[in-house]
VEXDREN-2710 file (C-alpha; in Angstrom, 1 decimal):
% VEXDREN-2710
k/r/px/py/pz
1/THR/29.5/18.0/19.7
2/ALA/32.0/15.6/20.1
3/ALA/29.7/12.5/20.6
4/GLN/27.9/13.4/17.5
5/ALA/31.2/13.4/15.3
6/GLU/32.4/10.0/16.8
7/PRO/30.0/7.9/14.4
8/ALA/31.8/9.8/11.4
9/LEU/35.2/9.3/12.7
10/ALA/34.7/5.9/13.4
11/ALA/33.1/5.5/9.6
12/SER/36.3/7.0/8.2
13/SER/38.6/5.0/10.1
14/ASN/36.7/1.9/9.2
15/ARG/37.0/2.9/5.6
16/THR/40.5/2.9/6.0
17/HIS/40.8/-0.6/7.0
18/ASP/38.2/-1.8/4.8
19/HIS/39.6/-0.9/1.4
20/GLU/43.2/-1.3/0.0
21/ALA/45.3/1.8/0.1
22/GLY/44.6/3.8/-2.9
23/SER/41.0/2.0/-3.8
24/ASP/39.0/5.3/-3.0
25/LEU/41.1/7.5/-5.2
26/ASP/39.1/9.5/-7.3
27/PRO/40.2/11.1/-10.3
28/LEU/37.9/14.4/-9.8
29/LEU/39.0/14.1/-5.9
30/HIS/42.7/13.4/-6.2
31/GLY/45.0/16.3/-5.6
32/ARG/42.3/18.8/-5.0
33/ARG/42.5/21.3/-2.3
34/VAL/39.8/21.3/0.4
35/TRP/39.7/23.2/4.0
36/VAL/37.7/21.9/6.5
37/ILE/37.1/25.0/9.2
38/ASP/35.7/23.3/12.1
39/ASP/36.2/24.1/15.9
40/ASP/35.0/20.2/16.7
41/LEU/38.0/18.7/16.8
42/HIS/36.7/15.0/15.8
43/SER/34.3/16.6/13.6
44/ARG/37.5/17.9/11.8
45/GLN/39.5/15.2/12.0
46/ALA/37.0/12.9/10.4
47/ALA/36.2/15.0/7.6
48/GLN/40.2/15.3/7.1
49/ARG/40.5/11.8/7.0
50/LEU/37.5/11.0/4.7
51/LEU/38.9/13.4/1.9
52/SER/42.4/12.6/2.3
53/ASP/41.5/9.0/1.9
54/TRP/39.8/10.1/-1.4
55/GLY/43.2/11.8/-2.4
56/CYS/42.0/15.5/-1.7
57/ARG/44.8/17.9/-0.2
58/VAL/43.3/19.0/3.3
59/ASP/44.3/22.1/5.4
60/THR/42.2/22.6/8.5
61/ALA/41.7/25.3/10.9
62/ALA/39.9/25.4/14.3
63/ASP/38.6/29.2/14.3
64/ALA/38.3/32.2/12.0
65/ALA/41.2/33.6/12.6
66/SER/43.2/30.5/12.0
67/ALA/41.0/30.2/8.7
68/LEU/41.8/34.2/8.1
69/HIS/45.6/33.7/8.5
70/MET/45.4/30.5/6.1
71/ALA/43.5/32.7/3.4
72/ALA/46.1/35.3/3.9
73/SER/49.2/32.9/3.2
74/GLN/47.7/30.3/0.9
75/ALA/46.0/30.4/-2.4
76/MET/42.0/30.1/-2.4
77/PRO/41.0/26.5/-2.0
78/GLU/38.9/24.6/-4.6
79/LEU/36.2/23.9/-2.0
80/LEU/35.8/25.0/1.5
81/LEU/33.6/23.0/4.1
82/LEU/32.8/25.4/6.9
83/ASP/31.0/24.7/10.3
84/TYR/28.3/26.8/11.5
85/ARG/29.7/27.6/14.8
86/LEU/32.9/28.6/15.1
87/GLY/33.2/29.4/19.2
88/GLU/32.6/33.2/19.0
89/SER/31.9/33.2/15.0
90/THR/29.9/31.5/12.7
91/GLY/30.7/30.1/9.2
92/PHE/28.6/32.7/7.4
93/GLU/30.3/35.5/9.5
94/LEU/33.8/33.9/8.2
95/GLY/32.4/33.6/4.9
96/VAL/32.1/37.4/4.5
97/GLN/35.6/37.6/5.6
98/LEU/37.4/35.0/3.5
99/GLU/35.1/36.5/0.1
100/ALA/36.7/40.0/0.8
101/GLU/40.2/38.4/1.1
102/TRP/39.9/36.3/-1.9
103/GLN/37.5/38.8/-3.8
104/ARG/35.5/35.7/-4.4
105/MET/34.5/32.3/-3.3
106/PRO/34.8/28.7/-3.9
107/PRO/32.1/26.5/-4.1
108/VAL/30.8/26.1/-0.2
109/ALA/29.5/23.5/2.3
110/LEU/28.1/24.8/5.4
111/MET/28.0/22.1/8.3
112/SER/25.9/21.9/11.1
113/ALA/24.8/19.7/13.9
114/ASP/22.2/22.5/14.9
115/ALA/18.9/21.8/14.1
116/ASP/18.0/25.4/13.1
117/PRO/15.7/24.9/10.0
118/SER/16.9/28.3/8.9
119/LEU/20.5/27.4/8.1
120/ARG/19.7/25.3/4.9
121/PRO/17.9/28.3/3.3
122/ARG/20.4/30.8/4.6
123/ALA/23.0/28.8/3.0
124/ALA/21.3/28.4/-0.3
125/GLU/21.0/32.4/-0.5
126/ARG/24.5/32.4/-0.7
127/GLY/24.7/30.0/-3.1
128/TRP/26.2/27.3/-0.6
129/SER/25.7/23.8/-0.1
130/PHE/24.5/22.4/3.2
131/LEU/25.7/19.0/5.1
132/PRO/24.1/17.7/8.5
133/LYS/26.5/16.8/11.1
134/PRO/27.7/14.1/12.0
135/LEU/28.7/13.7/8.5
136/LYS/27.8/10.8/6.4
137/PRO/30.6/9.7/4.3
138/ALA/28.7/9.2/1.4
139/ALA/27.0/12.2/1.1
140/LEU/30.1/14.4/1.9
141/ARG/31.9/12.3/-1.1
142/ALA/28.8/13.0/-3.4
143/LEU/28.5/16.7/-2.4
144/SER/32.3/16.9/-2.9
145/MET/32.5/15.4/-6.1
146/ARG/29.6/17.5/-7.4
147/LEU/31.0/20.7/-6.2
148/LEU/34.5/20.2/-7.2
149/GLY/33.1/19.2/-10.6
150/ARG/31.1/22.0/-10.9
151/GLY/34.0/24.2/-9.9
152/ALA/36.4/22.9/-12.4
153/ALA/33.8/23.5/-15.1
154/GLU/33.6/27.0/-13.9
155/SER/37.0/27.9/-13.3
156/ARG/39.0/26.1/-15.9
157/PRO/39.7/27.3/-19.5
158/LEU/37.6/25.5/-22.2
END
């Protein structure tokens, strides 16, 4: 919900003011293409702001249809953050559709404020990570660095 996303948004805007411009840039994150698909405006903006502050190039979508339109017109991102609840769809359903479009998947983190205990194991079955919402900046950064580091090792020539 929007109320749950506000702490993440507040934390991200405070980070911007607490650090000198560019001090959060990390070579592993700088310039990396990340998509944030979340129907909650505040959650989407909080994740976008944090990732952008760390040097990522972030594209966002508020629903499955917008994400599929992006997938048809842009290269696959290097990291995909998918909300579980996407209005009439779920992150799992959208993941199947994106994989059909791309014929493969980037590293994925499923995000949710839902208390359903089956979400984490269901994400793990697909090889996805799980991030509880509201997003904690340190957890998002650590997971992004881990997944982008792994993705770089798997997808770049030796």
